[in-house]
Backbone and ligand atoms as CSV (ligand in chain L), in Angstrom:
chain,resi,resn,atom,element,x,y,z
A,1,MET,N,N,-11.674,10.309,-9.537
A,1,MET,CA,C,-10.633,9.767,-8.649
A,1,MET,C,C,-9.277,9.833,-9.353
A,2,PRO,N,N,-8.213,10.272,-8.646
A,2,PRO,CA,C,-6.904,10.357,-9.306
A,2,PRO,C,C,-6.355,8.977,-9.683
A,3,ALA,N,N,-5.390,8.968,-10.592
A,3,ALA,CA,C,-4.798,7.698,-11.028
A,3,ALA,C,C,-4.186,6.964,-9.842
A,4,THR,N,N,-3.471,7.708,-8.983
A,4,THR,CA,C,-2.827,7.078,-7.813
A,4,THR,C,C,-3.179,7.849,-6.551
A,5,THR,N,N,-3.623,7.105,-5.535
A,5,THR,CA,C,-3.896,7.674,-4.214
A,5,THR,C,C,-2.987,6.970,-3.212
A,6,LEU,N,N,-2.322,7.742,-2.368
A,6,LEU,CA,C,-1.461,7.175,-1.317
A,6,LEU,C,C,-2.131,7.435,0.029
A,7,ILE,N,N,-2.300,6.369,0.811
A,7,ILE,CA,C,-2.942,6.493,2.130
A,7,ILE,C,C,-1.979,6.024,3.202
A,8,LEU,N,N,-1.645,6.932,4.106
A,8,LEU,CA,C,-0.728,6.612,5.205
A,8,LEU,C,C,-1.480,6.679,6.529
A,9,GLY,N,N,-0.951,6.012,7.533
A,9,GLY,CA,C,-1.559,6.075,8.860
A,9,GLY,C,C,-0.878,5.076,9.775
A,10,GLY,N,N,-1.230,5.143,11.047
A,10,GLY,CA,C,-0.657,4.221,12.021
A,10,GLY,C,C,-1.399,2.898,12.014
A,11,ALA,N,N,-0.952,1.991,12.907
A,11,ALA,CA,C,-1.626,0.693,13.033
A,11,ALA,C,C,-3.057,0.918,13.504
A,12,ARG,N,N,-3.993,0.164,12.901
A,12,ARG,CA,C,-5.422,0.262,13.263
A,12,ARG,C,C,-5.947,1.690,13.223
A,13,SER,N,N,-5.470,2.428,12.263
A,13,SER,CA,C,-5.952,3.805,12.109
A,13,SER,C,C,-7.213,3.847,11.270
A,14,GLY,N,N,-7.493,2.722,10.582
A,14,GLY,CA,C,-8.644,2.702,9.674
A,14,GLY,C,C,-8.246,2.964,8.234
A,15,LYS,N,N,-6.932,2.913,7.965
A,15,LYS,CA,C,-6.461,3.262,6.611
A,15,LYS,C,C,-6.906,2.242,5.565
A,16,SER,N,N,-6.904,0.952,5.909
A,16,SER,CA,C,-7.327,-0.054,4.935
A,16,SER,C,C,-8.817,0.072,4.634
A,17,ARG,N,N,-9.598,0.324,5.671
A,17,ARG,CA,C,-11.052,0.484,5.484
A,17,ARG,C,C,-11.327,1.658,4.545
A,18,HIS,N,N,-10.593,2.749,4.769
A,18,HIS,CA,C,-10.770,3.930,3.926
A,18,HIS,C,C,-10.371,3.615,2.483
A,19,ALA,N,N,-9.255,2.916,2.335
A,19,ALA,CA,C,-8.759,2.575,0.997
A,19,ALA,C,C,-9.766,1.667,0.277
A,20,GLU,N,N,-10.298,0.696,0.987
A,20,GLU,CA,C,-11.277,-0.221,0.380
A,20,GLU,C,C,-12.511,0.541,-0.081
A,21,ALA,N,N,-12.944,1.520,0.725
A,21,ALA,CA,C,-14.140,2.297,0.361
A,21,ALA,C,C,-13.892,3.095,-0.918
A,22,LEU,N,N,-12.681,3.628,-1.087
A,22,LEU,CA,C,-12.383,4.387,-2.310
A,22,LEU,C,C,-12.477,3.481,-3.532
A,23,ILE,N,N,-11.915,2.274,-3.401
A,23,ILE,CA,C,-11.898,1.367,-4.552
A,23,ILE,C,C,-13.294,0.825,-4.849
A,24,THR,N,N,-14.041,0.472,-3.817
A,24,THR,CA,C,-15.359,-0.149,-4.068
A,24,THR,C,C,-16.400,0.866,-4.543
A,25,ALA,N,N,-16.051,2.140,-4.530
A,25,ALA,CA,C,-16.940,3.148,-5.135
A,25,ALA,C,C,-16.865,3.058,-6.664
A,26,LEU,N,N,-15.869,2.342,-7.162
A,26,LEU,CA,C,-15.699,2.154,-8.615
A,26,LEU,C,C,-16.365,0.834,-9.013
A,27,PRO,N,N,-16.632,0.644,-10.310
A,27,PRO,CA,C,-17.236,-0.624,-10.723
A,27,PRO,C,C,-16.311,-1.822,-10.472
A,28,ALA,N,N,-16.881,-2.940,-9.963
A,28,ALA,CA,C,-16.118,-4.187,-9.748
A,28,ALA,C,C,-15.797,-4.794,-11.122
A,29,PRO,N,N,-14.851,-5.727,-11.198
A,29,PRO,CA,C,-14.074,-6.328,-10.111
A,29,PRO,C,C,-12.891,-5.452,-9.690
A,30,TRP,N,N,-12.521,-5.640,-8.403
A,30,TRP,CA,C,-11.403,-4.903,-7.831
A,30,TRP,C,C,-10.309,-5.900,-7.428
A,31,ILE,N,N,-9.072,-5.440,-7.540
A,31,ILE,CA,C,-7.939,-6.297,-7.162
A,31,ILE,C,C,-7.422,-5.877,-5.787
A,32,TYR,N,N,-7.348,-6.846,-4.882
A,32,TYR,CA,C,-6.730,-6.621,-3.565
A,32,TYR,C,C,-5.347,-7.268,-3.619
A,33,LEU,N,N,-4.329,-6.438,-3.707
A,33,LEU,CA,C,-2.956,-6.934,-3.781
A,33,LEU,C,C,-2.363,-6.944,-2.368
A,34,ALA,N,N,-2.269,-8.138,-1.807
A,34,ALA,CA,C,-1.789,-8.302,-0.424
A,34,ALA,C,C,-0.295,-8.633,-0.452
A,35,THR,N,N,0.478,-7.873,0.300
A,35,THR,CA,C,1.924,-8.119,0.358
A,35,THR,C,C,2.328,-8.855,1.633
A,36,GLY,N,N,1.382,-8.989,2.573
A,36,GLY,CA,C,1.684,-9.614,3.859
A,36,GLY,C,C,1.831,-11.120,3.737
A,37,ARG,N,N,2.722,-11.648,4.588
A,37,ARG,CA,C,2.907,-13.108,4.608
A,37,ARG,C,C,2.601,-13.608,6.007
A,38,ALA,N,N,1.934,-14.756,6.059
A,38,ALA,CA,C,1.540,-15.301,7.360
A,38,ALA,C,C,2.652,-16.176,7.912
A,39,PHE,N,N,3.468,-15.597,8.798
A,39,PHE,CA,C,4.557,-16.366,9.409
A,39,PHE,C,C,4.107,-17.055,10.690
A,40,ASP,N,N,2.980,-16.601,11.236
A,40,ASP,CA,C,2.521,-17.206,12.493
A,40,ASP,C,C,0.981,-17.252,12.503
A,41,THR,N,N,0.445,-17.882,13.536
A,41,THR,CA,C,-1.019,-18.070,13.556
A,41,THR,C,C,-1.752,-16.743,13.750
A,42,GLU,N,N,-1.121,-15.792,14.435
A,42,GLU,CA,C,-1.793,-14.497,14.631
A,42,GLU,C,C,-2.031,-13.833,13.274
A,43,MET,N,N,-0.988,-13.865,12.418
A,43,MET,CA,C,-1.119,-13.249,11.091
A,43,MET,C,C,-2.101,-14.057,10.236
A,44,GLN,N,N,-2.058,-15.391,10.387
A,44,GLN,CA,C,-3.030,-16.226,9.646
A,44,GLN,C,C,-4.459,-15.825,10.013
A,45,ASP,N,N,-4.676,-15.599,11.305
A,45,ASP,CA,C,-6.013,-15.215,11.770
A,45,ASP,C,C,-6.412,-13.856,11.206
A,46,ARG,N,N,-5.464,-12.913,11.218
A,46,ARG,CA,C,-5.757,-11.579,10.683
A,46,ARG,C,C,-6.146,-11.657,9.213
A,47,ILE,N,N,-5.363,-12.444,8.471
A,47,ILE,CA,C,-5.613,-12.564,7.032
A,47,ILE,C,C,-6.985,-13.201,6.785
A,48,ALA,N,N,-7.269,-14.274,7.542
A,48,ALA,CA,C,-8.574,-14.950,7.389
A,48,ALA,C,C,-9.702,-13.973,7.697
A,49,HIS,N,N,-9.514,-13.167,8.729
A,49,HIS,CA,C,-10.521,-12.181,9.127
A,49,HIS,C,C,-10.724,-11.158,7.998
A,50,HIS,N,N,-9.611,-10.670,7.427
A,50,HIS,CA,C,-9.707,-9.703,6.326
A,50,HIS,C,C,-10.432,-10.311,5.127
A,51,ARG,N,N,-10.054,-11.542,4.811
A,51,ARG,CA,C,-10.659,-12.204,3.631
A,51,ARG,C,C,-12.152,-12.380,3.826
A,52,ALA,N,N,-12.527,-12.822,5.023
A,52,ALA,CA,C,-13.947,-13.067,5.302
A,52,ALA,C,C,-14.747,-11.767,5.213
A,53,GLY,N,N,-14.086,-10.653,5.560
A,53,GLY,CA,C,-14.805,-9.376,5.595
A,53,GLY,C,C,-14.883,-8.670,4.247
A,54,ARG,N,N,-14.136,-9.163,3.250
A,54,ARG,CA,C,-14.123,-8.459,1.959
A,54,ARG,C,C,-15.359,-8.799,1.136
A,55,ALA,N,N,-15.930,-7.757,0.539
A,55,ALA,CA,C,-17.151,-7.935,-0.249
A,55,ALA,C,C,-16.877,-8.759,-1.497
A,56,GLU,N,N,-17.962,-9.340,-2.039
A,56,GLU,CA,C,-17.846,-10.005,-3.340
A,56,GLU,C,C,-17.430,-8.956,-4.351
A,57,GLY,N,N,-16.672,-9.337,-5.304
A,57,GLY,CA,C,-16.200,-8.348,-6.277
A,57,GLY,C,C,-14.704,-8.147,-6.156
A,58,TRP,N,N,-14.157,-8.518,-4.972
A,58,TRP,CA,C,-12.708,-8.448,-4.778
A,58,TRP,C,C,-12.049,-9.719,-5.306
A,59,GLN,N,N,-10.948,-9.544,-6.000
A,59,GLN,CA,C,-10.080,-10.685,-6.342
A,59,GLN,C,C,-8.766,-10.472,-5.593
A,60,THR,N,N,-8.406,-11.426,-4.761
A,60,THR,CA,C,-7.187,-11.280,-3.959
A,60,THR,C,C,-5.996,-11.848,-4.710
A,61,VAL,N,N,-4.922,-11.056,-4.757
A,61,VAL,CA,C,-3.653,-11.513,-5.330
A,61,VAL,C,C,-2.608,-11.349,-4.230
A,62,GLU,N,N,-1.935,-12.427,-3.858
A,62,GLU,CA,C,-0.897,-12.351,-2.820
A,62,GLU,C,C,0.472,-12.328,-3.496
A,63,GLU,N,N,1.213,-11.250,-3.293
A,63,GLU,CA,C,2.524,-11.127,-3.916
A,63,GLU,C,C,3.440,-10.308,-2.993
A,64,PRO,N,N,4.402,-10.979,-2.355
A,64,PRO,CA,C,5.248,-10.270,-1.398
A,64,PRO,C,C,6.338,-9.397,-2.032
A,65,PHE,N,N,6.693,-9.631,-3.287
A,65,PHE,CA,C,7.824,-8.897,-3.897
A,65,PHE,C,C,7.440,-8.164,-5.180
A,66,ALA,N,N,6.982,-8.925,-6.196
A,66,ALA,CA,C,6.848,-8.373,-7.551
A,66,ALA,C,C,5.530,-7.623,-7.740
A,67,VAL,N,N,5.333,-6.583,-6.927
A,67,VAL,CA,C,4.051,-5.869,-7.005
A,67,VAL,C,C,3.895,-5.160,-8.357
A,68,ALA,N,N,5.003,-4.705,-8.953
A,68,ALA,CA,C,4.927,-4.003,-10.246
A,68,ALA,C,C,4.305,-4.922,-11.309
A,69,ASP,N,N,4.664,-6.198,-11.269
A,69,ASP,CA,C,4.111,-7.149,-12.250
A,69,ASP,C,C,2.590,-7.262,-12.096
A,70,VAL,N,N,2.132,-7.304,-10.852
A,70,VAL,CA,C,0.686,-7.436,-10.596
A,70,VAL,C,C,-0.033,-6.172,-11.076
A,71,LEU,N,N,0.571,-5.016,-10.822
A,71,LEU,CA,C,-0.037,-3.755,-11.289
A,71,LEU,C,C,-0.199,-3.766,-12.802
A,72,ARG,N,N,0.774,-4.353,-13.487
A,72,ARG,CA,C,0.713,-4.395,-14.961
A,72,ARG,C,C,-0.319,-5.420,-15.441
A,73,VAL,N,N,-0.291,-6.604,-14.853
A,73,VAL,CA,C,-1.217,-7.671,-15.279
A,73,VAL,C,C,-2.677,-7.205,-15.134
A,74,HIS,N,N,-2.946,-6.440,-14.073
A,74,HIS,CA,C,-4.317,-5.988,-13.798
A,74,HIS,C,C,-4.454,-4.485,-14.052
A,75,ALA,N,N,-3.796,-4.007,-15.103
A,75,ALA,CA,C,-3.731,-2.553,-15.367
A,75,ALA,C,C,-5.100,-1.921,-15.588
A,76,ASP,N,N,-6.093,-2.724,-15.996
A,76,ASP,CA,C,-7.415,-2.162,-16.311
A,76,ASP,C,C,-8.397,-2.266,-15.148
A,77,ARG,N,N,-7.942,-2.783,-14.017
A,77,ARG,CA,C,-8.868,-2.956,-12.894
A,77,ARG,C,C,-8.449,-2.084,-11.717
A,78,PRO,N,N,-9.409,-1.479,-10.999
A,78,PRO,CA,C,-9.065,-0.737,-9.785
A,78,PRO,C,C,-8.311,-1.663,-8.829
A,79,LEU,N,N,-7.253,-1.148,-8.243
A,79,LEU,CA,C,-6.374,-2.027,-7.460
A,79,LEU,C,C,-5.992,-1.354,-6.142
A,80,LEU,N,N,-6.076,-2.142,-5.070
A,80,LEU,CA,C,-5.622,-1.689,-3.743
A,80,LEU,C,C,-4.382,-2.480,-3.360
A,81,LEU,N,N,-3.282,-1.782,-3.139
A,81,LEU,CA,C,-2.051,-2.437,-2.674
A,81,LEU,C,C,-1.967,-2.250,-1.165
A,82,ASP,N,N,-2.099,-3.345,-0.405
A,82,ASP,CA,C,-2.105,-3.284,1.056
A,82,ASP,C,C,-1.114,-4.325,1.587
A,83,CYS,N,N,0.104,-3.960,1.985
A,83,CYS,CA,C,0.495,-2.588,2.152
A,83,CYS,C,C,1.968,-2.417,1.759
A,84,LEU,N,N,2.365,-1.167,1.576
A,84,LEU,CA,C,3.744,-0.835,1.205
A,84,LEU,C,C,4.728,-1.258,2.287
A,85,THR,N,N,4.277,-1.182,3.529
A,85,THR,CA,C,5.175,-1.424,4.667
A,85,THR,C,C,5.618,-2.887,4.730
A,86,LEU,N,N,4.658,-3.796,4.496
A,86,LEU,CA,C,5.041,-5.214,4.517
A,86,LEU,C,C,5.865,-5.558,3.283
A,87,TRP,N,N,5.555,-4.912,2.176
A,87,TRP,CA,C,6.364,-5.093,0.959
A,87,TRP,C,C,7.818,-4.676,1.228
A,88,LEU,N,N,7.980,-3.500,1.827
A,88,LEU,CA,C,9.323,-3.003,2.158
A,88,LEU,C,C,10.020,-3.958,3.146
A,89,THR,N,N,9.288,-4.436,4.100
A,89,THR,CA,C,9.838,-5.402,5.067
A,89,THR,C,C,10.355,-6.636,4.328
A,90,ASN,N,N,9.549,-7.148,3.397
A,90,ASN,CA,C,9.948,-8.334,2.638
A,90,ASN,C,C,11.231,-8.073,1.856
A,91,LEU,N,N,11.308,-6.894,1.215
A,91,LEU,CA,C,12.503,-6.552,0.422
A,91,LEU,C,C,13.739,-6.468,1.319
A,92,LEU,N,N,13.575,-5.803,2.466
A,92,LEU,CA,C,14.713,-5.619,3.378
A,92,LEU,C,C,15.204,-6.949,3.936
A,93,LEU,N,N,14.257,-7.789,4.340
A,93,LEU,CA,C,14.640,-9.064,4.960
A,93,LEU,C,C,15.358,-9.973,3.974
A,94,GLU,N,N,15.017,-9.841,2.689
A,94,GLU,CA,C,15.665,-10.694,1.673
A,94,GLU,C,C,16.793,-9.957,0.957
A,95,GLU,N,N,17.129,-8.771,1.488
A,95,GLU,CA,C,18.248,-7.955,0.970
A,95,GLU,C,C,18.129,-7.702,-0.528
A,96,ARG,N,N,16.894,-7.416,-0.966
A,96,ARG,CA,C,16.685,-7.046,-2.365
A,96,ARG,C,C,16.862,-5.534,-2.514
A,97,SER,N,N,17.094,-5.098,-3.758
A,97,SER,CA,C,17.355,-3.678,-3.985
A,97,SER,C,C,16.061,-2.861,-3.851
A,98,ILE,N,N,16.042,-1.970,-2.870
A,98,ILE,CA,C,14.855,-1.130,-2.674
A,98,ILE,C,C,14.759,-0.058,-3.769
A,99,PRO,N,N,15.875,0.599,-4.169
A,99,PRO,CA,C,15.752,1.567,-5.280
A,99,PRO,C,C,15.212,0.925,-6.556
A,100,ASP,N,N,15.682,-0.282,-6.886
A,100,ASP,CA,C,15.196,-0.951,-8.103
A,100,ASP,C,C,13.705,-1.268,-7.994
A,101,ALA,N,N,13.311,-1.783,-6.836
A,101,ALA,CA,C,11.906,-2.153,-6.638
A,101,ALA,C,C,11.020,-0.905,-6.668
A,102,THR,N,N,11.494,0.187,-6.080
A,102,THR,CA,C,10.719,1.435,-6.063
A,102,THR,C,C,10.562,1.957,-7.485
A,103,HIS,N,N,11.658,1.913,-8.227
A,103,HIS,CA,C,11.630,2.370,-9.622
A,103,HIS,C,C,10.613,1.541,-10.422
A,104,ALA,N,N,10.638,0.227,-10.234
A,104,ALA,CA,C,9.705,-0.661,-10.952
A,104,ALA,C,C,8.257,-0.338,-10.578
A,105,LEU,N,N,8.023,-0.090,-9.306
A,105,LEU,CA,C,6.662,0.238,-8.847
A,105,LEU,C,C,6.187,1.538,-9.490
A,106,ILE,N,N,7.034,2.557,-9.484
A,106,ILE,CA,C,6.635,3.861,-10.038
A,106,ILE,C,C,6.392,3.751,-11.550
A,107,SER,N,N,7.218,2.986,-12.249
A,107,SER,CA,C,7.006,2.794,-13.695
A,107,SER,C,C,5.675,2.100,-13.957
A,108,ALA,N,N,5.392,1.065,-13.172
A,108,ALA,CA,C,4.142,0.316,-13.369
A,108,ALA,C,C,2.933,1.198,-13.055
A,109,LEU,N,N,3.036,2.053,-12.052
A,109,LEU,CA,C,1.924,2.958,-11.716
A,109,LEU,C,C,1.599,3.861,-12.900
A,110,ALA,N,N,2.664,4.342,-13.561
A,110,ALA,CA,C,2.482,5.276,-14.679
A,110,ALA,C,C,1.788,4.607,-15.865
A,111,GLU,N,N,1.889,3.280,-15.950
A,111,GLU,CA,C,1.305,2.558,-17.083
A,111,GLU,C,C,-0.135,2.105,-16.835
A,112,ARG,N,N,-0.613,2.288,-15.597
A,112,ARG,CA,C,-1.942,1.746,-15.297
A,112,ARG,C,C,-3.055,2.569,-15.935
A,113,ARG,N,N,-4.158,1.869,-16.267
A,113,ARG,CA,C,-5.295,2.520,-16.908
A,113,ARG,C,C,-6.495,2.605,-15.958
A,114,ALA,N,N,-6.381,2.025,-14.780
A,114,ALA,CA,C,-7.443,2.120,-13.765
A,114,ALA,C,C,-6.809,2.646,-12.464
A,115,PRO,N,N,-7.636,3.227,-11.574
A,115,PRO,CA,C,-7.076,3.821,-10.351
A,115,PRO,C,C,-6.369,2.815,-9.432
A,116,THR,N,N,-5.363,3.318,-8.753
A,116,THR,CA,C,-4.589,2.521,-7.803
A,116,THR,C,C,-4.602,3.235,-6.454
A,117,VAL,N,N,-4.823,2.474,-5.387
A,117,VAL,CA,C,-4.703,3.026,-4.033
A,117,VAL,C,C,-3.601,2.258,-3.309
A,118,LEU,N,N,-2.640,3.005,-2.791
A,118,LEU,CA,C,-1.498,2.410,-2.085
A,118,LEU,C,C,-1.645,2.720,-0.603
A,119,VAL,N,N,-1.474,1.718,0.246
A,119,VAL,CA,C,-1.595,1.918,1.697
A,119,VAL,C,C,-0.248,1.651,2.360
A,120,GLY,N,N,0.135,2.533,3.265
A,120,GLY,CA,C,1.395,2.339,3.999
A,120,GLY,C,C,1.264,2.793,5.441
A,121,ASN,N,N,2.066,2.195,6.305
A,121,ASN,CA,C,2.089,2.606,7.718
A,121,ASN,C,C,3.051,3.762,7.901
A,122,GLU,N,N,2.598,4.788,8.603
A,122,GLU,CA,C,3.537,5.856,8.971
A,122,GLU,C,C,4.281,5.378,10.219
A,123,VAL,N,N,5.556,5.055,10.038
A,123,VAL,CA,C,6.317,4.458,11.146
A,123,VAL,C,C,7.373,5.415,11.691
A,124,GLY,N,N,7.364,6.662,11.232
A,124,GLY,CA,C,8.459,7.572,11.598
A,124,GLY,C,C,8.164,8.527,12.729
A,125,LEU,N,N,7.063,8.341,13.427
A,125,LEU,CA,C,6.674,9.364,14.407
A,125,LEU,C,C,7.141,9.051,15.839
A,126,GLY,N,N,7.657,7.846,16.070
A,126,GLY,CA,C,8.040,7.470,17.432
A,126,GLY,C,C,9.499,7.798,17.733
A,127,ILE,N,N,10.022,7.205,18.793
A,127,ILE,CA,C,11.419,7.429,19.171
A,127,ILE,C,C,12.344,6.705,18.193
A,128,VAL,N,N,13.626,7.095,18.157
A,128,VAL,CA,C,14.589,6.470,17.253
A,128,VAL,C,C,14.737,5.003,17.657
A,129,PRO,N,N,14.512,4.064,16.722
A,129,PRO,CA,C,14.607,2.646,17.093
A,129,PRO,C,C,16.017,2.270,17.562
A,130,GLU,N,N,16.061,1.302,18.469
A,130,GLU,CA,C,17.336,0.898,19.071
A,130,GLU,C,C,18.208,0.128,18.082
A,131,HIS,N,N,17.546,-0.638,17.197
A,131,HIS,CA,C,18.315,-1.519,16.314
A,131,HIS,C,C,18.539,-0.909,14.944
A,132,LYS,N,N,19.715,-1.245,14.364
A,132,LYS,CA,C,20.102,-0.648,13.090
A,132,LYS,C,C,19.098,-0.971,11.972
A,133,LEU,N,N,18.679,-2.240,11.904
A,133,LEU,CA,C,17.753,-2.641,10.834
A,133,LEU,C,C,16.430,-1.871,10.952
A,134,ALA,N,N,16.007,-1.667,12.201
A,134,ALA,CA,C,14.748,-0.935,12.411
A,134,ALA,C,C,14.915,0.527,11.987
A,135,ARG,N,N,16.100,1.104,12.242
A,135,ARG,CA,C,16.339,2.494,11.814
A,135,ARG,C,C,16.363,2.576,10.289
A,136,GLN,N,N,17.001,1.574,9.676
A,136,GLN,CA,C,17.061,1.546,8.207
A,136,GLN,C,C,15.645,1.428,7.634
A,137,PHE,N,N,14.863,0.550,8.241
A,137,PHE,CA,C,13.484,0.333,7.799
A,137,PHE,C,C,12.677,1.633,7.890
A,138,ARG,N,N,12.802,2.312,9.020
A,138,ARG,CA,C,12.060,3.575,9.216
A,138,ARG,C,C,12.459,4.600,8.161
A,139,ASP,N,N,13.778,4.695,7.886
A,139,ASP,CA,C,14.255,5.667,6.884
A,139,ASP,C,C,13.784,5.293,5.482
A,140,GLU,N,N,13.877,3.998,5.153
A,140,GLU,CA,C,13.443,3.561,3.816
A,140,GLU,C,C,11.949,3.809,3.623
A,141,ALA,N,N,11.173,3.569,4.675
A,141,ALA,CA,C,9.722,3.780,4.573
A,141,ALA,C,C,9.426,5.265,4.326
A,142,GLY,N,N,10.118,6.134,5.052
A,142,GLY,CA,C,9.910,7.576,4.872
A,142,GLY,C,C,10.252,8.008,3.455
A,143,LEU,N,N,11.378,7.507,2.931
A,143,LEU,CA,C,11.794,7.863,1.564
A,143,LEU,C,C,10.814,7.339,0.528
A,144,LEU,N,N,10.385,6.084,0.718
A,144,LEU,CA,C,9.426,5.476,-0.219
A,144,LEU,C,C,8.139,6.308,-0.260
A,145,HIS,N,N,7.640,6.681,0.912
A,145,HIS,CA,C,6.391,7.458,0.958
A,145,HIS,C,C,6.570,8.807,0.260
A,146,GLN,N,N,7.739,9.431,0.458
A,146,GLN,CA,C,7.975,10.730,-0.215
A,146,GLN,C,C,7.966,10.565,-1.727
A,147,ARG,N,N,8.616,9.523,-2.205
A,147,ARG,CA,C,8.693,9.321,-3.659
A,147,ARG,C,C,7.311,9.053,-4.245
A,148,LEU,N,N,6.533,8.232,-3.541
A,148,LEU,CA,C,5.195,7.911,-4.044
A,148,LEU,C,C,4.252,9.111,-3.912
A,149,ALA,N,N,4.435,9.900,-2.865
A,149,ALA,CA,C,3.591,11.090,-2.683
A,149,ALA,C,C,3.815,12.091,-3.807
A,150,GLU,N,N,5.033,12.161,-4.319
A,150,GLU,CA,C,5.322,13.043,-5.468
A,150,GLU,C,C,4.485,12.646,-6.676
A,151,LYS,N,N,4.339,11.335,-6.877
A,151,LYS,CA,C,3.640,10.821,-8.057
A,151,LYS,C,C,2.124,10.781,-7.867
A,152,ALA,N,N,1.667,10.655,-6.625
A,152,ALA,CA,C,0.233,10.471,-6.366
A,152,ALA,C,C,-0.537,11.764,-6.585
A,153,GLY,N,N,-1.778,11.613,-7.097
A,153,GLY,CA,C,-2.646,12.774,-7.235
A,153,GLY,C,C,-3.252,13.164,-5.899
A,154,LYS,N,N,-3.425,12.148,-5.035
A,154,LYS,CA,C,-4.039,12.409,-3.732
A,154,LYS,C,C,-3.262,11.664,-2.648
A,155,VAL,N,N,-3.000,12.344,-1.542
A,155,VAL,CA,C,-2.313,11.711,-0.405
A,155,VAL,C,C,-3.123,12.017,0.849
A,156,LEU,N,N,-3.456,10.948,1.590
A,156,LEU,CA,C,-4.235,11.106,2.827
A,156,LEU,C,C,-3.462,10.550,4.011
A,157,PHE,N,N,-3.643,11.172,5.152
A,157,PHE,CA,C,-3.131,10.601,6.406
A,157,PHE,C,C,-4.359,10.263,7.243
A,158,ILE,N,N,-4.461,9.000,7.655
A,158,ILE,CA,C,-5.633,8.573,8.435
A,158,ILE,C,C,-5.241,8.444,9.908
A,159,ALA,N,N,-6.010,9.082,10.756
A,159,ALA,CA,C,-5.839,8.921,12.214
A,159,ALA,C,C,-7.226,8.782,12.815
A,160,ALA,N,N,-7.392,7.805,13.716
A,160,ALA,CA,C,-8.688,7.554,14.371
A,160,ALA,C,C,-9.818,7.405,13.359
A,161,GLY,N,N,-9.488,6.812,12.209
A,161,GLY,CA,C,-10.496,6.562,11.186
A,161,GLY,C,C,-10.824,7.775,10.321
A,162,LEU,N,N,-10.166,8.921,10.611
A,162,LEU,CA,C,-10.504,10.154,9.895
A,162,LEU,C,C,-9.382,10.562,8.950
A,163,PRO,N,N,-9.736,10.955,7.711
A,163,PRO,CA,C,-8.706,11.322,6.748
A,163,PRO,C,C,-8.278,12.788,6.845
A,164,LEU,N,N,-6.994,13.001,6.815
A,164,LEU,CA,C,-6.436,14.349,6.689
A,164,LEU,C,C,-5.849,14.425,5.288
A,165,VAL,N,N,-6.302,15.382,4.497
A,165,VAL,CA,C,-5.832,15.479,3.110
A,165,VAL,C,C,-4.491,16.206,3.084
A,166,LEU,N,N,-3.452,15.495,2.641
A,166,LEU,CA,C,-2.119,16.098,2.552
A,166,LEU,C,C,-1.870,16.672,1.171
A,167,LYS,N,N,-2.531,16.079,0.154
A,167,LYS,CA,C,-2.330,16.522,-1.220
A,167,LYS,C,C,-3.585,16.151,-2.002
A,168,ASP,N,N,-4.026,17.052,-2.860
A,168,ASP,CA,C,-5.187,16.740,-3.695
A,168,ASP,C,C,-5.055,17.481,-5.011
A,169,THR,N,N,-4.681,16.752,-6.045
A,169,THR,CA,C,-4.511,17.327,-7.375
A,169,THR,C,C,-5.484,16.598,-8.288
A,170,PRO,N,N,-6.710,17.086,-8.435
A,170,PRO,CA,C,-7.755,16.318,-9.129
A,170,PRO,C,C,-7.356,15.846,-10.522
A,171,SER,N,N,-6.537,16.602,-11.234
A,171,SER,CA,C,-6.219,16.219,-12.620
A,171,SER,C,C,-5.137,15.155,-12.703
A,172,ALA,N,N,-4.454,14.846,-11.577
A,172,ALA,CA,C,-3.310,13.920,-11.634
A,172,ALA,C,C,-3.761,12.490,-11.869
L,1,LIG,N1,N,-1.486,-12.524,2.398
L,1,LIG,C1,C,-2.604,-11.836,2.637
L,1,LIG,N2,N,-2.501,-10.756,3.419
L,1,LIG,C2,C,-3.621,-10.058,3.656
L,1,LIG,C3,C,-4.880,-10.422,3.112
L,1,LIG,N3,N,-5.781,-9.532,3.545
L,1,LIG,C4,C,-5.121,-8.653,4.321
L,1,LIG,N4,N,-3.811,-8.964,4.397
L,1,LIG,C5,C,-2.724,-8.256,5.065
L,1,LIG,O1,O,-3.169,-7.744,6.312
L,1,LIG,C6,C,-2.550,-6.476,6.533
L,1,LIG,C7,C,-3.450,-5.543,7.326
L,1,LIG,O2,O,-3.675,-6.134,8.549
L,1,LIG,P1,P,-3.976,-5.375,9.948
L,1,LIG,O3,O,-2.795,-5.500,10.821
L,1,LIG,O4,O,-5.243,-5.960,10.448
L,1,LIG,O5,O,-4.264,-3.842,9.540
L,1,LIG,P2,P,-3.708,-2.462,10.111
L,1,LIG,O6,O,-2.844,-1.922,9.015
L,1,LIG,O7,O,-3.140,-2.544,11.480
L,1,LIG,O8,O,-5.055,-1.655,10.299
L,1,LIG,P3,P,-5.703,-0.466,9.524
L,1,LIG,O9,O,-4.896,0.772,9.775
L,1,LIG,O10,O,-7.079,-0.332,10.146
L,1,LIG,O11,O,-5.746,-0.843,8.089
L,1,LIG,C8,C,-2.295,-5.895,5.160
L,1,LIG,O12,O,-1.045,-5.283,5.129
L,1,LIG,C9,C,-2.344,-7.068,4.203
L,1,LIG,O13,O,-1.087,-7.292,3.581
L,1,LIG,C10,C,-4.952,-11.583,2.263
L,1,LIG,O14,O,-5.996,-11.973,1.747
L,1,LIG,N5,N,-3.773,-12.243,2.084
């Protein structure tokens, strides 16, 4: 398995399930790095559902911003970051520097000693969003995915639960 795998896809495409399967093929314990925050009961329910469905062997770490720190602290354990999109949302909403955060993430990835799987939503395929913040978000997400895809050994696009291999460099 490559050091870094990037998995993109739409909502409910099955990307998280695919990412979890890649990580759980490795010896436990595995780190589930959740960037989502429960602002309402719907999200609370989703999170509870995800937690209940995760196999023993997962350790959940919730971190909306400092994902690079978590990657470093758990550098020796297989880690799933779910997801880049909510992380980016958190950064944008709090007006934090996205270039700095991206740089920190890429540096931390390079230092890891166990495989990392990054999951992100492909949000650029629809019509141009009406609102400026939404357009900025879509552009930032596209740029972030490009930067991470450069570094990743493997990049997959998931649609209808099926993976399309965009990049596969076994030695990376
Ligand atoms: N805070 C927190 N968030 C979690 C936890 N488990 C899952 N999540 C969040 O739930 C999000 C995924 O939720 P969904 O909306 O159900 O998934 P989806 O991306 O639409 O569906 P798939 O494409 O099938 O993965 C992830 O981005 C996580 O950040 C957890 O234990 N804690």
